[in-house]
C-alpha atoms as one frame of an Amber mdcrd trajectory, in Angstrom:
protein
 149.522 -93.640 127.775 148.311 -92.462 124.392 144.762 -94.214 124.917 144.641
 -92.021 128.216 144.948 -88.845 126.396 142.790 -89.783 123.897 139.869 -90.461
 125.833 140.513 -87.257 128.304 137.998 -84.572 128.601 138.049 -81.547 127.386
 137.939 -80.199 131.079 140.719 -83.076 131.917 142.880 -82.145 129.407 143.302
 -78.527 129.938 144.016 -80.175 133.829 146.816 -82.372 132.191 148.430 -79.628
 130.138 148.570 -77.104 133.289 149.908 -80.026 135.580 152.530 -80.807 132.948
 153.249 -77.086 132.181 153.428 -75.906 136.202 154.162 -78.776 137.588 157.406
 -79.216 135.471 158.422 -75.196 136.807 157.862 -76.358 139.852 159.797 -79.814
 139.866 163.061 -78.032 138.046 162.690 -75.096 141.143 162.743 -77.277 143.917
 165.511 -79.614 142.333 167.902 -76.774 141.801 167.429 -75.664 145.336 168.171
 -79.703 146.339 170.883 -79.659 144.155 172.892 -76.144 145.478 171.401 -76.024
 149.190 174.217 -73.384 150.040 173.135 -71.003 147.449 171.581 -67.822 148.667
 168.466 -67.306 148.021 167.687 -63.563 146.533 164.521 -61.674 146.909 165.310
 -59.620 143.745 164.307 -60.264 140.461 166.034 -59.346 136.889 164.479 -58.606
 133.939 166.496 -61.434 132.163 165.785 -63.520 134.563 162.304 -62.936 134.736
 162.475 -62.785 130.243 164.083 -66.208 130.603 161.617 -68.039 132.887 159.187
 -66.818 130.450 160.517 -68.300 127.420 161.073 -71.459 129.116 157.454 -71.686
 130.275 156.377 -70.791 126.825 158.519 -73.252 125.407 157.736 -75.998 127.764
 153.940 -74.706 127.141 154.170 -75.359 123.523 156.010 -78.605 123.610 152.939
 -79.520 125.344 150.193 -78.505 123.319 152.192 -80.245 120.362 153.048 -83.489
 122.212 149.110 -83.524 123.025 147.907 -82.534 119.637 150.136 -84.764 118.062
 148.452 -87.653 119.874 144.893 -86.478 119.327 144.786 -86.024 115.597 145.178
 -81.789 115.714 147.489 -80.391 113.211 148.285 -76.511 112.687 145.392 -75.928
 110.249 142.695 -77.445 112.861 143.705 -74.450 114.612 143.253 -71.628 111.926
 146.911 -70.424 112.069 147.414 -68.427 109.002 150.615 -66.517 108.737 150.061
 -63.410 106.584 152.277 -60.119 106.545 150.026 -57.939 107.907 149.956 -59.859
 111.213 153.640 -60.837 110.851 154.133 -56.233 110.616 151.588 -55.498 113.657
 153.675 -57.978 115.688 156.992 -56.721 114.882 155.721 -53.103 115.290 154.112
 -54.305 118.809 157.714 -55.837 119.853 159.794 -52.368 118.906 160.870 -50.691
 122.239 159.716 -47.334 122.559 161.204 -44.683 125.370
């Protein structure tokens, strides 16, 4: 499996990441429907449910990138990520709720 991932083209790698990322969500959703067949399906979406789904998908995406990146020998330094107070402060300001 590792040699397969190392030999992927960039396009193939993107396809693999999306297939795992989206595939896990679809599989979990379908598995939940099969395990609880009598559960009602609601047409409503709650903010809390959507936030949980977004966090779950971002977590899965990060784990897939970390796994594939480790196999290919990448590190955070290769992406150019540098933590600075300026950008951290800007991120906190963007997160503060307004009315």
